[in-house]
N, C-alpha and C positions, 0 to 999 in steps of 0.2 A: 213863882212867888208873886202873887197878885194881891193888891191892897184895895179894900173897899172902904169908902167913907159913907156911913149911913146914920143920919140923925145925930151927928156929933160923936159917933162911935167908930172904931176902926177894927176891921176883921181881915185877917190875912188868910188867903187861900194857898196852902202849901208853903213850905220853907225849905227848899232843897239846896244841896251843894252844887255849885257851878263847877263843871269839870272842863279843863283845858290846860293851857300852859301853866306850869306850877306857880310861878310868881303872880301872874295875873289872876289865877283862880283863888290863890290865898288872899290877895288883897280884896277881891270882890266878895268873897265869902265872909271876911272879917268885918267889912264896912257896910252896914245896912244903909239903904237910901232913905231911912226914916229912923226915928228914935224908938228902939225896941220897947221901952217901958210904956210907950203910948198905945201899943197894940192891946186891944181888949180881949181878943180871942183868936185862935187859929183853927181852921177847918182843914183837915188833912185828907187828901183823896186816896193815897195808898202809901205803902211802905218803902218803895224804891228810894234809894239814897238821893237821887236827883229831885225828889219831892219832899223827903223827910229829913235829910241829912244835916241841915243847918239849924234844926230846932235846938240842939244844945247850945249853939252859939247865941241864939236868940235869948234863951233863958239866962245864959251867963251875962248877957249884956243888959238884963233888966226886965225882961218879959215876965209877968206874974199872973197871966190869965190861964184859961183852960185850953186844952188841945183836944178837939173832937175828931174821932175816927171810928171806923167800924171795929167790932171786937177782934176780928182776925188781923186787921192792920195794927191795932194796939199790941197784940201778942207777937207779931212779927217784929215790930219796932223794939221790943224788949231785947232782942238779939242784934238787930241791924244797927241801932244807935250805939250800943256798947262796942260792937265790932268796929264801927266807924271811929270811935274814940281811940281804940287801939291803933288803927291805921294812922290817925292824926299824929299820935305820939311817935310811931315808927318812922313816918315820913319826915317829921321835923328832926328826929335824931340823925337821919341820913343827911339831910340838908345842912344841919349845923356842923357836922364833921367837915364838910367842904368849906363852909363859911369860916370856921375856926382857922383852917389852913390859910385862908385868904385874909385873915385879920379882920373879919366883919363881925358885927354884933349878932348873937344867936337869935333865932326866931323862937317864939312861943307857939305851941300847938293851938289850933283854933279852939279846941275844948278838951277837957279831961273826962275820964270815966265818971267822975262825980257829977259833972255837968250833964252828961247823958242820963244819969239816974235821976237827977232833978227834973229834967224834961219829961222823963217817963212818969214821974209822979204827978204831972199835970194833965195826963191823958184822961179823957172821959169817953167811954165806949157807947156808941149808939147803933142799934141794928138798922139794917136796910128798911126803908119805908116808914120809919118812925120820925115824925117831925120833932125838931128841937129848936130852942131859941138861944143862940150863943150870946146875943146882945138884944136889947129892946129894939124892935123894928126889923129884925131879921129872923125869918122862919126858914129853917134849913131841913133838907131831907136827903139822905144818901140813897142812891140808886145803883144797882149792880152794874159796874162797867165792864166786867168780863175780861179784865186785863191780867191781873194776878189775884191770888187769894186775898179777899177782903177789899179789892179795889172798888172805887166808887166814883160816879159822877155826882155832882151836888146841885140840887135844885134850891135856889135861894129866892124867896119872896121878900122883897125889900119894900118897906112901908115908911113913908115920910108924910106926915099929915094925913090927908084923905086919899093919897095916891099910892098904889102898889105896882111895882114892876117885877117881873120874873126874870132873873139872871140864871142861866145854866152854865156851870163850869164842868167841862167834859172830863177833867182829869185825863188819864191815858185811856183811850178807847180800845177795847179788845176786839178780837176777831170771832166771827161765828164759826162754829164747828171745831174749835180747839178742844183737846182732851182735858179732863179733870174738872174744868170750871164751866159754869153756865154761860150762855151767850149774853152779850151786853144788852142791857135794858135801856131803851132810848127815852129820855125825858121829853115831854111834849109841852107845847104852849109857851115857848120862851119868847120874851121880848128882846133879850140880849143873850149872846152866847160867847163864852171864852172857850176856844176849842183847840185841841192839839192838831199838829200838822206834820208829824214826823215823816210819814210816807205819803205826803200829798202829791208826789210826782211819780209814783211807781206802783206797780201791782205785785202781789206776792203769788208764789205758787200755791196751789190748794193745800191745806193742812194734811190731806190724805196722802200726799206724796212724801211727807216726812218719814213715815215708817219705812217705805221702800228704800229711800236714800240711806237710812240708818242701817238697814239690812245689807245693802251693797257695800258700804264702807266697812262694816264689821267683817264681812266675808273677805274683802280684799286685804284687810289687815291680817286676818288669820292666814291667808295664803302667802303673804309677804313675810310673815314672822316678825313684823315690826310693831309699832305702837300707833294707835289712833288717839290723838290728843284732842280733846274737846274743851276749849276755853268757854266757860259757861257762867252766867250769872247765878249766884247761889240761890237767889229767890226767883222762882217761876220757871226759868229755862231748865235748870238742873232737874226739877221734878218732872217736867215734860219729857226730857230725854230718858230718865229712868222708867217712866211709865211706858214709853215707846219700846224700850228694850225688854220690859216685862211682857208686853204683848208678843214680841217676837219669841221670847223664851217659852211662853205658854203655848204658842202655836208650833213650836219646834223649828222655827226659822232662824234663830240666833246662832251664829257660828260658835263653836265650842271654845271660847276664850273667856278669860276672866275680865271682870269689869270692876273698876275702882272709882268711887266718888271721893276725891281727895280734897275735902273742905269741911273743917269743923263747923263753920257757919251753915253750910248747906245741910249738914246733918241736923243741927238744931232747928232750922227752918222746916225741914221735912217733917220733923216731929210736930211742929205747929200745924202743918197741913192735917195731920191725923186728928187734931182737936176741933176741926171746923168742917165737918161734913155738910153743914148747912150751905156751904158755898159750892158743893159738888153738882155736876150735871148728872143726868140719868145714866149715862154710859159709865161714869166712874162708880156710881152706887151699885150698878149691876156687876162691874168688874170686882168690887169688893166682895159681893155675894158669891161670885163664881170662881174667883182666883184660887189656885191650888192651895196657897197658904193664907188667903184672905188679905194679902197685902199687895196691892198693885204698884207700890213704890219700893218693892224689894223682891228678890228671887235668889236662887241658890248660888249662882255664880257672881252675884253682886256683893261687894264689900265696901262698907263706908269706913273711910280712913280718918282718924282723929289725930293720932300722935305724929309729931314731926319726924320721929325716927322711922316709922312705917312709911311715911311719905317719901323720905329720902331713899328707902330701900327699893321703891318702885323703879328708880332710875338705874339700878343695877340688876333688876329682875330680868331673867332670860325668857324669851318666848313672846308671842303676841299678847297684847292686852289693850283694853280701852281704858283711858284715864280721863275722867271728867273733873275739871278743877277750875277754881276761880283764880283771877278775875276774868269776866267775860270779854274785856277789851285788852287783856294782857298788860295791864298797867300796874299790877301788883299781885300778891298772893302766890300760891304754890304752883300755878301754871308756869310761872317764869322759870322755876328750877327744871321743870320737865322740858320746856322749850330749849333751855340752855343745853341740856343733855341730848336732845333728840332732833331738834330742827335741822341739824346738819347732816342727817342720815336720809338717804333716798327711800328707805323702808318705812319712814314715818309719814303719816298723814295728819295734818292739822285741819280740823273741821270747825269752821265758824258757823254758829247757829243763832247769832244775834247781831244787833247793830254795832258798828265800829265807828266811833266818833273820830273826827279829824284830829291829827297829831298823836294818835295812840299807836302803840306797837301793833295792835291788831289791824289797824287800818293800813299801816306800812306793809305788813305781810300780805294783806289782801291785794294791795296795789302792786305787788310783784317785786319789791325791793330784794335784791339778791344778797345783801349783807345788812344785818341789823345789829343793834346793841341790846343785849339781854343782861340785865343786872350789871351794866357797865362793861360787859365783855363783847367785843365784836364777834359775830358768828355768821358764817356763810350759810345761806338758806338753800338746802338741798332737798328738803321735805316737799311733799305734795301739799299744796295749799288749796282747800276747798271751802265752798260756802253754800249753805242751804237756807234760803229765805222762807221755806215752808214753815219754819218754827217760829217766825216772828209773832209776838203777842200783841203787836200794834195793828190796828186796822190799816189796810192799804188805801190807795186812792179811791177805789170803788166803795170800800167800806166806809170811808170818811164822808163821801158824798151821800151815801144812803143814810148815814147817821144824821147829817146836817138836814137832809130833806125831811126826814121823819120828825126832827125837832121843830120844824116850822109847819108841820102838818095841820095843826089846829089854830094857826094864826101866823101873822107875818113877823118874822124876826126883823127887828129894826137895824141891828148891827151884829156882825160877827167879828170877833177879835181872834186872829190866828196866832197861836203861840207854839212853843215846844217843837220847833222844826228849824232846820237849816234854811237859809234864805231862799234857795231854789225850790225847796219843797213847799214852803209857806206861800210863795208867790204863785206857784203852779196851782195849788188848791184855791187860792183867792181868785185866780182867773177862771177856774171851773165854776166856782160859786157865782161869780158875776155873770157868767154865760147862762147859768141856770135861772137867772132873774133876781138874784139877791142884789139889792141896790147898794148897800154899804158894807164893804168888807175891809177891815183894817188889819195890817200886819204891824203891830206896835213895836217900837224900839224901847229899850230899857229906859224907864223914867217917863214914858208917855202917860198922859192923863186924859180921861174922857168923861164928860158928864152923861149920866143915864137919865134923859129927860122924861 
């Protein structure tokens, strides 16, 4: 969430939900560091909840402007924001039961479904490469960021009087060579750059390794007769996993076990993917043409699970299976019920395919804790815990440095502002950029302000 002041107008870049300790996150998400009614427009880079999820709170608190996004981002948010409202309601219900027992005043949810729908009514879709003017003095253009469907970097030409400066907001930068989506397009000629730094201190395995890892874990699950649990983000990662399994199925390499995607939200979002082939890369378009049933996001042994009853039945199902379920960090959703039933079994493998933030259940499992609480129940961890970084949709250290170097190719970037990363990652990337000759690299704290001279 980054605020621009230009010519007396205010433009917000993204408006995401902060995730962390429940009480701190709730207070930080509810209390904006500005008056929401003073914001003239929002420019949204993509649909992930840490970028879009607090838009309903902004609208509820008085924002009356437009929200600009790509068509695919708008369509994804139709489901993401309503689902987030359901989660707000459910989380507050759980917290309030405990607060009532302690004689404390109940919490109100951050927002309701009606607030989410009001926010959706403020969206305006703009295609990649088409300039638009959210407020006078700001000319903006979306550039494909290659991170998830519809994701964008934003080029902002800011004019005050006779002077114009170009600010580039990276959004989340994707990786080259990932399936389904085009590679990231790098904006050029920036004077200032607000840039993500999620993996600024590490490298990923090549995306080509992901398919082989998936094949190996599927085969070992078949041989053990257990379950392969894949905590996965409903948006982006689930579709990549399904695409990889479809490739194995088409080539005859997938072990003969059933595969379940247990997430109503993931099902809805996968349907949105089908409406936006303009975001696909050449490989995906070719796969659509050559696939046995014309659907690279589906195959005969794959079943999408909507109903709660069918989801529960998976936990008593005999025999080996792969279950892909949200949430990706094991902080909510149907994956928790599967973990509760299976993480205590040696025949189970839990495969993490995405980033696990501090203080999440996913992070605790990855760090090797032998007893964890799942839905409030203490559970001994006897399952095999695995991690595959090859699936990450974020650029790694090399990818970020390449992106930053290309952004300054046609001119000298005056300042980089590194955001969206834990302190070690951001500082490591800052050090690398300084070593490459960038004079001014900032790692802002919340509330920092900077003049763009």
